[in-house]
A tleap script that builds the chain and sets N, CA, C and O, in Angstrom:
source leaprc.protein.ff14SB
mol = sequence {
  NMET ASN GLN HIE SER ILE LEU PRO TYR ILE
  ILE ILE ALA ILE LEU VAL THR ASN LEU ILE
  ARG ILE LEU PRO MET ALA LEU ILE HIE GLY
  PRO ILE LYS ASN ARG PHE ILE ARG SER PHE
  LEU TYR TYR VAL PRO TYR VAL THR LEU ALA
  VAL MET THR PHE PRO ASP MET VAL LEU THR
  THR PRO THR PRO LEU PRO GLY ILE ALA ALA
  LEU LEU ALA GLY ILE ILE ALA ALA TRP PHE
  ARG LEU GLY LEU PHE PRO VAL ALA ILE ILE
  CYS CYS LEU ILE ALA TYR LEU MET CILE
}
set mol.1.N position { 2.103 -25.970 -8.894 }
set mol.1.CA position { 2.813 -25.405 -7.761 }
set mol.1.C position { 1.821 -25.246 -6.618 }
set mol.1.O position { 0.758 -24.646 -6.778 }
set mol.2.N position { 2.184 -25.793 -5.461 }
set mol.2.CA position { 1.235 -25.673 -4.362 }
set mol.2.C position { 1.357 -24.320 -3.682 }
set mol.2.O position { 2.308 -23.573 -3.910 }
set mol.3.N position { 0.388 -24.024 -2.852 }
set mol.3.CA position { 0.276 -22.696 -2.254 }
set mol.3.C position { 1.386 -22.424 -1.238 }
set mol.3.O position { 1.760 -21.266 -1.051 }
set mol.4.N position { 1.916 -23.435 -0.585 }
set mol.4.CA position { 2.926 -23.233 0.449 }
set mol.4.C position { 4.286 -22.871 -0.145 }
set mol.4.O position { 5.069 -22.186 0.513 }
set mol.5.N position { 4.584 -23.297 -1.336 }
set mol.5.CA position { 5.886 -22.995 -1.901 }
set mol.5.C position { 5.959 -21.592 -2.517 }
set mol.5.O position { 7.055 -21.056 -2.677 }
set mol.6.N position { 4.838 -20.997 -2.859 }
set mol.6.CA position { 4.852 -19.671 -3.476 }
set mol.6.C position { 4.780 -18.548 -2.430 }
set mol.6.O position { 5.135 -17.408 -2.728 }
set mol.7.N position { 4.334 -18.854 -1.236 }
set mol.7.CA position { 4.166 -17.846 -0.198 }
set mol.7.C position { 5.475 -17.123 0.165 }
set mol.7.O position { 5.457 -15.897 0.278 }
set mol.8.N position { 6.600 -17.812 0.350 }
set mol.8.CA position { 7.847 -17.073 0.650 }
set mol.8.C position { 8.236 -16.092 -0.454 }
set mol.8.O position { 8.750 -15.014 -0.156 }
set mol.9.N position { 8.005 -16.437 -1.706 }
set mol.9.CA position { 8.322 -15.538 -2.816 }
set mol.9.C position { 7.451 -14.281 -2.780 }
set mol.9.O position { 7.931 -13.179 -3.044 }
set mol.10.N position { 6.192 -14.453 -2.458 }
set mol.10.CA position { 5.289 -13.307 -2.353 }
set mol.10.C position { 5.723 -12.397 -1.207 }
set mol.10.O position { 5.721 -11.175 -1.353 }
set mol.11.N position { 6.092 -12.979 -0.074 }
set mol.11.CA position { 6.532 -12.185 1.076 }
set mol.11.C position { 7.817 -11.432 0.749 }
set mol.11.O position { 7.949 -10.262 1.106 }
set mol.12.N position { 8.766 -12.079 0.077 }
set mol.12.CA position { 10.021 -11.424 -0.309 }
set mol.12.C position { 9.740 -10.278 -1.284 }
set mol.12.O position { 10.341 -9.210 -1.169 }
set mol.13.N position { 8.839 -10.489 -2.234 }
set mol.13.CA position { 8.494 -9.433 -3.187 }
set mol.13.C position { 7.860 -8.243 -2.475 }
set mol.13.O position { 8.157 -7.096 -2.809 }
set mol.14.N position { 7.003 -8.495 -1.511 }
set mol.14.CA position { 6.380 -7.410 -0.741 }
set mol.14.C position { 7.437 -6.651 0.050 }
set mol.14.O position { 7.425 -5.420 0.072 }
set mol.15.N position { 8.345 -7.364 0.695 }
set mol.15.CA position { 9.393 -6.711 1.486 }
set mol.15.C position { 10.310 -5.854 0.624 }
set mol.15.O position { 10.618 -4.717 0.982 }
set mol.16.N position { 10.741 -6.390 -0.499 }
set mol.16.CA position { 11.651 -5.634 -1.367 }
set mol.16.C position { 10.958 -4.404 -1.941 }
set mol.16.O position { 11.542 -3.322 -1.983 }
set mol.17.N position { 9.722 -4.569 -2.379 }
set mol.17.CA position { 8.981 -3.444 -2.942 }
set mol.17.C position { 8.782 -2.340 -1.915 }
set mol.17.O position { 8.971 -1.162 -2.218 }
set mol.18.N position { 8.406 -2.715 -0.721 }
set mol.18.CA position { 8.184 -1.706 0.315 }
set mol.18.C position { 9.491 -1.129 0.829 }
set mol.18.O position { 9.535 0.040 1.213 }
set mol.19.N position { 10.552 -1.917 0.847 }
set mol.19.CA position { 11.841 -1.436 1.341 }
set mol.19.C position { 12.384 -0.308 0.470 }
set mol.19.O position { 12.886 0.691 0.987 }
set mol.20.N position { 12.286 -0.464 -0.856 }
set mol.20.CA position { 12.821 0.586 -1.719 }
set mol.20.C position { 11.957 1.841 -1.705 }
set mol.20.O position { 12.393 2.889 -2.180 }
set mol.21.N position { 10.761 1.757 -1.180 }
set mol.21.CA position { 9.909 2.940 -1.073 }
set mol.21.C position { 10.020 3.599 0.301 }
set mol.21.O position { 9.956 4.824 0.408 }
set mol.22.N position { 10.182 2.809 1.331 }
set mol.22.CA position { 10.196 3.337 2.691 }
set mol.22.C position { 11.594 3.780 3.112 }
set mol.22.O position { 11.731 4.767 3.835 }
set mol.23.N position { 12.622 3.076 2.678 }
set mol.23.CA position { 13.987 3.386 3.099 }
set mol.23.C position { 14.418 4.819 2.769 }
set mol.23.O position { 14.981 5.481 3.641 }
set mol.24.N position { 14.185 5.330 1.558 }
set mol.24.CA position { 14.563 6.728 1.309 }
set mol.24.C position { 13.829 7.721 2.207 }
set mol.24.O position { 14.416 8.711 2.644 }
set mol.25.N position { 12.564 7.468 2.481 }
set mol.25.CA position { 11.816 8.381 3.355 }
set mol.25.C position { 12.348 8.339 4.778 }
set mol.25.O position { 12.316 9.347 5.483 }
set mol.26.N position { 12.836 7.183 5.204 }
set mol.26.CA position { 13.354 7.065 6.565 }
set mol.26.C position { 14.756 7.663 6.697 }
set mol.26.O position { 15.113 8.173 7.759 }
set mol.27.N position { 15.550 7.604 5.628 }
set mol.27.CA position { 16.936 8.052 5.712 }
set mol.27.C position { 17.141 9.517 5.331 }
set mol.27.O position { 18.071 10.155 5.825 }
set mol.28.N position { 16.293 10.056 4.465 }
set mol.28.CA position { 16.481 11.427 3.983 }
set mol.28.C position { 15.474 12.337 4.670 }
set mol.28.O position { 14.262 12.171 4.535 }
set mol.29.N position { 16.008 13.299 5.409 }
set mol.29.CA position { 15.154 14.275 6.100 }
set mol.29.C position { 15.367 15.634 5.449 }
set mol.29.O position { 16.497 16.116 5.375 }
set mol.30.N position { 14.313 16.239 4.988 }
set mol.30.CA position { 14.410 17.544 4.357 }
set mol.30.C position { 14.710 17.430 2.876 }
set mol.30.O position { 14.888 16.331 2.349 }
set mol.31.N position { 14.764 18.574 2.205 }
set mol.31.CA position { 15.016 18.564 0.755 }
set mol.31.C position { 16.473 18.202 0.441 }
set mol.31.O position { 17.375 18.439 1.244 }
set mol.32.N position { 16.674 17.629 -0.737 }
set mol.32.CA position { 18.016 17.275 -1.197 }
set mol.32.C position { 18.629 18.531 -1.814 }
set mol.32.O position { 18.068 19.117 -2.740 }
set mol.33.N position { 19.779 18.932 -1.294 }
set mol.33.CA position { 20.407 20.163 -1.757 }
set mol.33.C position { 21.541 19.932 -2.751 }
set mol.33.O position { 21.938 20.855 -3.462 }
set mol.34.N position { 22.056 18.729 -2.806 }
set mol.34.CA position { 23.161 18.434 -3.721 }
set mol.34.C position { 22.658 18.476 -5.166 }
set mol.34.O position { 21.726 17.757 -5.526 }
set mol.35.N position { 23.281 19.321 -5.986 }
set mol.35.CA position { 22.826 19.505 -7.364 }
set mol.35.C position { 23.001 18.249 -8.198 }
set mol.35.O position { 22.150 17.941 -9.033 }
set mol.36.N position { 24.090 17.518 -7.988 }
set mol.36.CA position { 24.330 16.296 -8.749 }
set mol.36.C position { 23.256 15.249 -8.454 }
set mol.36.O position { 22.702 14.654 -9.378 }
set mol.37.N position { 22.965 15.026 -7.198 }
set mol.37.CA position { 21.957 14.019 -6.824 }
set mol.37.C position { 20.576 14.428 -7.319 }
set mol.37.O position { 19.806 13.586 -7.782 }
set mol.38.N position { 20.259 15.723 -7.222 }
set mol.38.CA position { 18.957 16.188 -7.718 }
set mol.38.C position { 18.824 15.965 -9.220 }
set mol.38.O position { 17.780 15.507 -9.684 }
set mol.39.N position { 19.865 16.283 -9.984 }
set mol.39.CA position { 19.779 16.082 -11.429 }
set mol.39.C position { 19.761 14.594 -11.762 }
set mol.39.O position { 19.084 14.177 -12.703 }
set mol.40.N position { 20.503 13.788 -10.994 }
set mol.40.CA position { 20.484 12.340 -11.201 }
set mol.40.C position { 19.075 11.795 -10.991 }
set mol.40.O position { 18.577 11.032 -11.820 }
set mol.41.N position { 18.436 12.174 -9.903 }
set mol.41.CA position { 17.081 11.691 -9.622 }
set mol.41.C position { 16.060 12.224 -10.619 }
set mol.41.O position { 15.044 11.577 -10.871 }
set mol.42.N position { 16.319 13.389 -11.184 }
set mol.42.CA position { 15.406 13.950 -12.179 }
set mol.42.C position { 15.411 13.120 -13.463 }
set mol.42.O position { 14.363 12.912 -14.075 }
set mol.43.N position { 16.595 12.644 -13.872 }
set mol.43.CA position { 16.710 11.943 -15.145 }
set mol.43.C position { 16.527 10.427 -15.056 }
set mol.43.O position { 16.463 9.770 -16.094 }
set mol.44.N position { 16.443 9.862 -13.884 }
set mol.44.CA position { 16.296 8.410 -13.734 }
set mol.44.C position { 15.055 7.873 -14.465 }
set mol.44.O position { 15.176 6.863 -15.157 }
set mol.45.N position { 13.869 8.493 -14.350 }
set mol.45.CA position { 12.717 7.942 -15.079 }
set mol.45.C position { 12.905 7.954 -16.599 }
set mol.45.O position { 12.477 7.024 -17.283 }
set mol.46.N position { 13.541 9.003 -17.128 }
set mol.46.CA position { 13.752 9.087 -18.570 }
set mol.46.C position { 14.725 8.013 -19.050 }
set mol.46.O position { 14.508 7.387 -20.087 }
set mol.47.N position { 15.771 7.811 -18.306 }
set mol.47.CA position { 16.762 6.791 -18.676 }
set mol.47.C position { 16.149 5.402 -18.607 }
set mol.47.O position { 16.392 4.568 -19.479 }
set mol.48.N position { 15.359 5.155 -17.579 }
set mol.48.CA position { 14.710 3.847 -17.444 }
set mol.48.C position { 13.764 3.597 -18.608 }
set mol.48.O position { 13.753 2.502 -19.170 }
set mol.49.N position { 12.981 4.582 -18.970 }
set mol.49.CA position { 12.078 4.445 -20.105 }
set mol.49.C position { 12.845 4.217 -21.402 }
set mol.49.O position { 12.442 3.394 -22.225 }
set mol.50.N position { 13.942 4.936 -21.587 }
set mol.50.CA position { 14.744 4.774 -22.799 }
set mol.50.C position { 15.354 3.384 -22.877 }
set mol.50.O position { 15.368 2.767 -23.943 }
set mol.51.N position { 15.856 2.891 -21.759 }
set mol.51.CA position { 16.477 1.563 -21.750 }
set mol.51.C position { 15.447 0.481 -22.061 }
set mol.51.O position { 15.780 -0.523 -22.692 }
set mol.52.N position { 14.219 0.667 -21.634 }
set mol.52.CA position { 13.184 -0.331 -21.916 }
set mol.52.C position { 12.616 -0.196 -23.321 }
set mol.52.O position { 12.184 -1.192 -23.901 }
set mol.53.N position { 12.606 1.012 -23.886 }
set mol.53.CA position { 11.922 1.266 -25.147 }
set mol.53.C position { 12.806 1.107 -26.374 }
set mol.53.O position { 12.402 0.458 -27.339 }
set mol.54.N position { 14.001 1.685 -26.361 }
set mol.54.CA position { 14.823 1.739 -27.566 }
set mol.54.C position { 15.186 0.372 -28.136 }
set mol.54.O position { 15.084 0.201 -29.350 }
set mol.55.N position { 15.603 -0.612 -27.340 }
set mol.55.CA position { 15.898 -1.909 -27.957 }
set mol.55.C position { 14.683 -2.546 -28.628 }
set mol.55.O position { 14.810 -3.176 -29.678 }
set mol.56.N position { 13.512 -2.382 -28.024 }
set mol.56.CA position { 12.310 -2.958 -28.622 }
set mol.56.C position { 11.908 -2.249 -29.906 }
set mol.56.O position { 11.340 -2.876 -30.801 }
set mol.57.N position { 12.189 -0.955 -30.014 }
set mol.57.CA position { 11.868 -0.242 -31.255 }
set mol.57.C position { 12.646 -0.830 -32.423 }
set mol.57.O position { 12.118 -0.970 -33.526 }
set mol.58.N position { 13.889 -1.168 -32.175 }
set mol.58.CA position { 14.735 -1.673 -33.259 }
set mol.58.C position { 14.482 -3.155 -33.506 }
set mol.58.O position { 14.512 -3.594 -34.656 }
set mol.59.N position { 14.235 -3.930 -32.467 }
set mol.59.CA position { 14.146 -5.382 -32.601 }
set mol.59.C position { 12.736 -5.906 -32.872 }
set mol.59.O position { 12.574 -7.089 -33.174 }
set mol.60.N position { 11.718 -5.059 -32.772 }
set mol.60.CA position { 10.350 -5.523 -32.980 }
set mol.60.C position { 10.025 -5.719 -34.459 }
set mol.60.O position { 9.250 -6.607 -34.815 }
set mol.61.N position { 10.606 -4.903 -35.305 }
set mol.61.CA position { 10.335 -5.010 -36.739 }
set mol.61.C position { 11.060 -6.235 -37.303 }
set mol.61.O position { 12.026 -6.711 -36.707 }
set mol.62.N position { 10.599 -6.749 -38.450 }
set mol.62.CA position { 11.229 -7.950 -39.022 }
set mol.62.C position { 12.733 -7.772 -39.306 }
set mol.62.O position { 13.517 -8.706 -39.132 }
set mol.63.N position { 13.117 -6.589 -39.736 }
set mol.63.CA position { 14.536 -6.273 -39.908 }
set mol.63.C position { 14.822 -5.011 -39.105 }
set mol.63.O position { 13.901 -4.229 -38.868 }
set mol.64.N position { 16.036 -4.785 -38.686 }
set mol.64.CA position { 16.330 -3.617 -37.849 }
set mol.64.C position { 16.182 -2.267 -38.559 }
set mol.64.O position { 16.009 -1.248 -37.890 }
set mol.65.N position { 16.245 -2.231 -39.890 }
set mol.65.CA position { 16.236 -0.959 -40.613 }
set mol.65.C position { 14.985 -0.108 -40.357 }
set mol.65.O position { 15.135 1.079 -40.067 }
set mol.66.N position { 13.758 -0.646 -40.447 }
set mol.66.CA position { 12.587 0.196 -40.144 }
set mol.66.C position { 12.585 0.710 -38.702 }
set mol.66.O position { 12.168 1.840 -38.447 }
set mol.67.N position { 13.040 -0.101 -37.778 }
set mol.67.CA position { 13.098 0.330 -36.385 }
set mol.67.C position { 14.099 1.453 -36.178 }
set mol.67.O position { 13.836 2.406 -35.444 }
set mol.68.N position { 15.250 1.333 -36.830 }
set mol.68.CA position { 16.268 2.382 -36.718 }
set mol.68.C position { 15.773 3.668 -37.368 }
set mol.68.O position { 15.983 4.754 -36.828 }
set mol.69.N position { 15.117 3.557 -38.523 }
set mol.69.CA position { 14.575 4.743 -39.189 }
set mol.69.C position { 13.500 5.411 -38.329 }
set mol.69.O position { 13.459 6.637 -38.227 }
set mol.70.N position { 12.644 4.616 -37.719 }
set mol.70.CA position { 11.611 5.177 -36.841 }
set mol.70.C position { 12.243 5.838 -35.618 }
set mol.70.O position { 11.788 6.893 -35.176 }
set mol.71.N position { 13.279 5.227 -35.077 }
set mol.71.CA position { 13.974 5.811 -33.935 }
set mol.71.C position { 14.599 7.154 -34.301 }
set mol.71.O position { 14.479 8.121 -33.548 }
set mol.72.N position { 15.261 7.219 -35.444 }
set mol.72.CA position { 15.870 8.478 -35.886 }
set mol.72.C position { 14.807 9.543 -36.164 }
set mol.72.O position { 14.995 10.714 -35.831 }
set mol.73.N position { 13.693 9.133 -36.773 }
set mol.73.CA position { 12.604 10.080 -37.023 }
set mol.73.C position { 12.019 10.592 -35.709 }
set mol.73.O position { 11.678 11.769 -35.594 }
set mol.74.N position { 11.907 9.716 -34.730 }
set mol.74.CA position { 11.404 10.138 -33.425 }
set mol.74.C position { 12.349 11.103 -32.729 }
set mol.74.O position { 11.905 12.061 -32.096 }
set mol.75.N position { 13.647 10.857 -32.841 }
set mol.75.CA position { 14.623 11.762 -32.236 }
set mol.75.C position { 14.550 13.139 -32.898 }
set mol.75.O position { 14.588 14.164 -32.217 }
set mol.76.N position { 14.443 13.157 -34.230 }
set mol.76.CA position { 14.347 14.434 -34.949 }
set mol.76.C position { 13.058 15.167 -34.584 }
set mol.76.O position { 13.069 16.378 -34.363 }
set mol.77.N position { 11.948 14.430 -34.522 }
set mol.77.CA position { 10.668 15.056 -34.164 }
set mol.77.C position { 10.706 15.594 -32.732 }
set mol.77.O position { 10.175 16.671 -32.462 }
set mol.78.N position { 11.319 14.867 -31.836 }
set mol.78.CA position { 11.433 15.347 -30.453 }
set mol.78.C position { 12.367 16.545 -30.362 }
set mol.78.O position { 12.170 17.430 -29.529 }
set mol.79.N position { 13.393 16.573 -31.225 }
set mol.79.CA position { 14.320 17.705 -31.237 }
set mol.79.C position { 13.584 19.010 -31.582 }
set mol.79.O position { 13.923 20.083 -31.083 }
set mol.80.N position { 12.571 18.887 -32.448 }
set mol.80.CA position { 11.766 20.050 -32.818 }
set mol.80.C position { 10.609 20.280 -31.845 }
set mol.80.O position { 9.662 21.002 -32.158 }
set mol.81.N position { 10.689 19.679 -30.693 }
set mol.81.CA position { 9.764 19.875 -29.574 }
set mol.81.C position { 8.319 19.474 -29.877 }
set mol.81.O position { 7.382 20.098 -29.379 }
set mol.82.N position { 8.144 18.447 -30.680 }
set mol.82.CA position { 6.805 17.898 -30.841 }
set mol.82.C position { 6.460 17.110 -29.587 }
set mol.82.O position { 7.351 16.646 -28.876 }
set mol.83.N position { 5.192 16.961 -29.320 }
set mol.83.CA position { 4.763 16.244 -28.116 }
set mol.83.C position { 4.935 14.741 -28.258 }
set mol.83.O position { 5.330 14.235 -29.308 }
set mol.84.N position { 4.627 14.046 -27.177 }
set mol.84.CA position { 4.785 12.593 -27.147 }
set mol.84.C position { 3.883 11.904 -28.173 }
set mol.84.O position { 4.314 10.978 -28.860 }
set mol.85.N position { 2.653 12.348 -28.272 }
set mol.85.CA position { 1.716 11.698 -29.190 }
set mol.85.C position { 2.118 11.877 -30.661 }
set mol.85.O position { 2.120 10.892 -31.399 }
set mol.86.N position { 2.460 13.090 -31.119 }
set mol.86.CA position { 2.904 13.220 -32.510 }
set mol.86.C position { 4.192 12.436 -32.804 }
set mol.86.O position { 4.336 11.867 -33.886 }
set mol.87.N position { 5.118 12.403 -31.854 }
set mol.87.CA position { 6.354 11.633 -32.051 }
set mol.87.C position { 6.032 10.153 -32.186 }
set mol.87.O position { 6.602 9.469 -33.036 }
set mol.88.N position { 5.124 9.654 -31.355 }
set mol.88.CA position { 4.741 8.242 -31.432 }
set mol.88.C position { 4.063 7.931 -32.765 }
set mol.88.O position { 4.319 6.886 -33.362 }
set mol.89.N position { 3.206 8.825 -33.231 }
set mol.89.CA position { 2.541 8.614 -34.519 }
set mol.89.C position { 3.557 8.606 -35.654 }
set mol.89.O position { 3.486 7.757 -36.543 }
set mol.90.N position { 4.490 9.531 -35.632 }
set mol.90.CA position { 5.522 9.587 -36.683 }
set mol.90.C position { 6.347 8.305 -36.683 }
set mol.90.O position { 6.603 7.730 -37.742 }
set mol.91.N position { 6.761 7.857 -35.509 }
set mol.91.CA position { 7.559 6.625 -35.431 }
set mol.91.C position { 6.784 5.425 -35.955 }
set mol.91.O position { 7.317 4.611 -36.710 }
set mol.92.N position { 5.526 5.322 -35.549 }
set mol.92.CA position { 4.708 4.187 -36.010 }
set mol.92.C position { 4.513 4.225 -37.525 }
set mol.92.O position { 4.599 3.189 -38.184 }
set mol.93.N position { 4.252 5.407 -38.080 }
set mol.93.CA position { 4.055 5.513 -39.516 }
set mol.93.C position { 5.327 5.162 -40.288 }
set mol.93.O position { 5.269 4.447 -41.289 }
set mol.94.N position { 6.465 5.658 -39.830 }
set mol.94.CA position { 7.737 5.371 -40.513 }
set mol.94.C position { 7.992 3.859 -40.500 }
set mol.94.O position { 8.332 3.269 -41.525 }
set mol.95.N position { 7.824 3.246 -39.331 }
set mol.95.CA position { 8.075 1.801 -39.232 }
set mol.95.C position { 7.076 1.020 -40.093 }
set mol.95.O position { 7.460 0.062 -40.764 }
set mol.96.N position { 5.805 1.417 -40.080 }
set mol.96.CA position { 4.789 0.713 -40.862 }
set mol.96.C position { 5.050 0.847 -42.360 }
set mol.96.O position { 4.919 -0.126 -43.102 }
set mol.97.N position { 5.418 2.042 -42.806 }
set mol.97.CA position { 5.616 2.256 -44.238 }
set mol.97.C position { 6.884 1.574 -44.760 }
set mol.97.O position { 6.971 1.251 -45.945 }
set mol.98.N position { 7.859 1.356 -43.887 }
set mol.98.CA position { 9.112 0.736 -44.333 }
set mol.98.C position { 9.062 -0.794 -44.296 }
set mol.98.O position { 9.931 -1.453 -44.866 }
set mol.99.N position { 8.056 -1.359 -43.635 }
set mol.99.CA position { 7.991 -2.825 -43.551 }
set mol.99.C position { 7.497 -3.402 -44.846 }
set mol.99.O position { 7.374 -4.621 -44.971 }
savepdb mol mol.pdb
quit
């Protein structure tokens, strides 16, 4: 691929990346007072992480059963308010021992 054909793609990527960061700052003045929007924005990072992580937990193992067991163990460990690192260790151990 020559250098001239990739340049428009790089420029478009820069514009889109900067647009989604600058546009909210330009349009929203002051704190957001709507409770629904505030709670929505609070949970967006968690939902995004879950959408990226959960399918891979189940599909990475040779069969889905160890992944599902590790996912359930992680949910139970998180329910008991264990931190991120202990939950990750528990999930990895469950998946490793079941393979």
